[in-house]
N, C-alpha and C positions, 0 to 999 in steps of 0.2 A: 400233240401230247394230252390234250383234253379231249376226251371221248363222252358221248352222250348216250348211255346204255338203252336198248329198246326191247331186248329179247328176255326171257325168263331166266337164261342161263347168265346173261350179263348182270341184270339185277341181283342175283344170287352171288354172283362173284363181288359185288359191292357190298352186300348185306356181310357175308362172310369176313370182309376186311373190316367193317364196322364193328362186328362182333369182337374181334381180336386186338384192333388198334388201340393202343393205352389212353389216347385222347378223343376217342369217338363217344358218341352218346346215341341212346335208342332213337332220338329224334332224326338220325340220318338214316335209319332203315326206309327202304323202299316202300314196305307195306305202311309203316307208319305215314310217311308222307302222303301216300296214295289215299289215305282215309280223308285228306281234304278235297278229293275230287266228288264226295258227297254234296259238296257245297257250289259245284259247279267251277271249281278252281282247277288249273292245270299245276300239273308238279313236273319236274325234271332232275336229273342227279348228272353233275358233270365230275368225272373220274379223270384224274392225273395218272396215266398208265406210261409205264416204260417197259422195256424188255424183262426187268426183274418183277413186274406185275403192278399193282395198283399201289400209288405212293401216296395218295392223298384225294381230295374232291371236296364237293359241297352238294347238298341237296337243297332244292329251292320250291317253294311255293309261288305260284304265279296268280295272285289274289285278284278277282274281277269283281268289283263292286259299283254297279250304277254308272258304267262307262268309264271307271277309273281302273288304272292296273298298277299292281304294286309286286315288285320283286323281292321276295322275302326269303332270306336264309336265317332259318330259326336257331341255327348251331354251325359255325364254322366260317368259312372253310377250314378244313384240318390238313396236315401234311406232314410227311417225314423230315422235309427240310424248310428254311424259310423261303427258298425260290419256288418251293411247290405251293407253298400257301399264297404266294405273289401271283403266280401264275393263274390258280383257282380265281383270285380275286380279279384280274384282269379279264378272264373268260367271262365269269358271271356279271360284270359290268357291259362287257360286249352283247351278252345274251339279255340284259334288262333292258338295254336300248333296242334291240332288235325286236322285241315282243310289245314295245310301245309303252313301257312302265314310267309312271310319272315319278317313282323314285325306287332305289334299290337299298336295301338294309341287309346288314350282316351283323352277326353276334359272334364275336370271336372269343374263343374259351381261353382266355388268358388274365393272369392275376399276379399282384404283388407278391402274395404269399406262397410257399410251396404246397401245392397238393398235386398228386400224381398224374390225375386225369387232366390238368390245366397245363397250359404253356406259360413260362414266364413272360411276364409283361416285357413286350417290345414295341415301342412307338414307330418303329419302321415299318411294321405290318399294316398301318393305316393309311390306306391310299390316299392321294391328293384328292380334294375337293369333297371328303366326307366330313360329317359332323357328328359330335356325340350327341345320342338321343334314340329313344324308341318311337319312333314316328307312327308306325302302324301296329298295333296292339291287338289286332284281330287273329292274328296267327301268333301262338305260344312260341316266345323265344327264352331259352333258359336263362337265369340270372348267374347259376352257379352250383356249387354244392353244399350239402350237409353231410359232413363226411365222417363216419365210424373208422377210426384207423385200427386195422386188424393186423398189422405188423407185429410180430413177436408173439401173438396169441395162438394157441395150438388147441385149447379146448373150450367148449361153451361154458363151463363152470368158472374158468380162468377169466374169460370175458366178464361173466356177470360180476365178478369181484372187482373189476376194474372200473364199475360204474360208480361215479361218485356218491350217490345218496344210498345210505342205509335202507331208508324205507322204501326206496325205487326196487333195490334188490330184493326186498321181501315181496314186493308186488309182482314181479317178474318170476320169483320161484313159485308165488301162489297161482299165477297163470300158467306155469308150467305142469303144476300138479292138476288144476281144475280143467283143462283142454287138452285131452288126450288122443281124440279121433283126427287127426291131420289127413287131409288126402288133398291131390291136385285135380282140380277140375279140368276136365278134358273134351268132355262132349258138348254139344251146342246147348243141350238142356241144363248141364251142371254149370257151364259158364254164364248163360242166361240167368239163373237163378242167384249165382254169386254176385252178377252185376247188378241184379233188381237190389241187392241188399246195399250195396255201394250207393245206388241212387236214392234209395230210402235215406241213408245218412246224409246225403248231400241236401235232400229236401229239408229234413229236419233242422239242418245246421245253417241253411240259407247260403249254400254256393251251388255252381252250376258246374255238372260234367257233361260229357257228350252223351247223347242218347243212344240206346242199345241199337237202333236201327242203324245209326252213324258209324258206331265203333265196333259193334260185335263181330262182323265178319273180319276185321283187322285182327282182332284179338284171337281169334279162332286160327288164323293163318298163323300168327306168330306163336302160339301154343303148339301147333302140329310142328314147327320147325324148331322146337325147344328152345327158344329165345323168350319165352314168357312163361313165368311160373304164376297160376292163379291159386294160392293156398287157401284152403278151406278148413273150417273147424267145426264140427257137429257135435250133438249131443241128444241122447234118444232120438234120432233120426232128424232132429231139427237144427237146420243153418245157423250157427252161432257167430261167424266172422269169416271175411274174406279179405284177401290182398293180393293185390297186383304188383309182381316184381319183374322187371324187364332186365334182360343181361345184354350189355353192349360195353366195349371198351374195357372188357376184362373185369366188370364189376356189375353188380346189381344196383337197380335204382327202384325206390318204392314209388310207384305211380299213384295209386289211390287204393282206399280200403272201407270196409264198412263193418260194424259189429252190432249185435243185439244188445241194447241197453238192459240190464237185469240187475236186480238187488236181492241177496248181495252180489257184487260184481264178480264176474270170472275174470277180469283182466284179460279178456281175449285179445285187445289190441297188444299188449305187451307179448302175449305168447305168440302172434303171427309174427310181429318184429324179431323176436328171438329166433324164430324158426328161418326166417331169411338170412339172420347173420349166421345160423347154423350151416346153410347151404353155402354160402360165401366162404365159410371157414374149410368146408369138406371140399370145395372146388379149389381151395389153395389162393384165394383172392387176398389182396392187401388192403381192401376197404370196402366199405358199403354206403351208398349213397341212399339216405333216408329222406332226401329232398327237402328243400327250403320251402318256406311260406306255410300257410295255415292260421287259424286263430290263436291268440296268445296263449290258451291252453294246450293246443296241438303242438305248438313251438316249444312250450316247457316239457311236453311229454317227450318229444323228438330228443331236445337237448340232454335229458336224463340217461341217455344212451351213451353219455360221453362224446356228443359230436362236436364238431369244429366247422361252423360254418365259412365257407370260401365263395367270396363273391368276384365275378369276373370284373376286373378294374377297368372300368370305363369300356365295357366289351360291346355294347351296342352302338353301332354308327349306320348313318343313312347318307344318301347323295340325292339331292334332286335332280331329276332329269328333264321335267317338264313343269316349270315354276308356276305357270298360270293354272294348270290342272290340279297341282299339289294345294295353292293357294285355295282354290275353291272346295277341295276336299278337307283342308284345315277348318274352313268356315263350317261345314257340315257335320263335321267330327266333334263339335261340341255338343250336339244334341244327339249324336248317333249312340254315344259311350252309354247312356241309361239304357239303351234298348238292344244291347248287344245279343241277347237271347232271342228276341223277337226278330232281329235280322238274319240270324242263321235259318231261323225257321223259313224266313221269306226267301233266302237264297236258294233253299231246297226247292221251294215251289216254283221259282223261276227255272231252276234247272229242270224239273220234271216238265214244265210247260213247254220248254224248249226242245225237249226229247220227244213229246206227242205229235 
């Protein structure tokens, strides 16, 4: 039942499933997973397939750090029935043991609240021997959704009227007036320029994003396949804002963005988010994931769109497969965390050295 794709056609079949299956996420795309190979990690996908087609599966990152191996499933497994998810969990555990991982970690998209992309909480999904917690945080695992419900919305103006704050509605309309030159970045030059603005904003606000050399090829591939929209807005030939929006699970997810800070403000961030919502409405989607996280100011901004945060109810679990090795890792992890960015660069250097 479980197959591990290896050809371009098999990967594309999986990605098509991820794009349309309601409980999927962009974290499951083969192209997104393969970006971890820049750090010398391995990746693989397990597909549960029947005569009727793909019914579920998982995507795994096999992280290798200084002699330690970790089998990390950032999102999932997912499946059309409980027995599919159970079979995928069993297969993932077998694979983790086969590759010599000291732990296996999964993030099950389940919640006690009702949000369309999530499964309802079911403790029977938790395999024996697993314990709650995120033991390996160097591969991003989704915590949930920041959902804008679009059911019953037919027009952009009607959506704006649904926002709870009158002042925020004014800012949105101001952004719609002041930012009129929207385009989708598609060429390598356009995408690199837009990503540079995202990097500039990250540097200014003290958070990290992947370097262009690491993620650029992945973004270009996803854009070419129509699964990523990189929206940009310009004025007088100058780039003013950019936003990355990935489509999977029949909804868009806001991944990252950047805007030029100007006085008076152009409300460019409002404008780009409204354009993403407009895309979702035009494609008949029932919601939009503006994503969780960010500074307090960013969280407040996202919440102004009438979002409801949905967190996975105890969604991340791990099982220790090699207790001694994991104990050693835990010891080093106490001083590894502050140097996460430096470690990423070191891993790339090690990878290049091994390839030479």
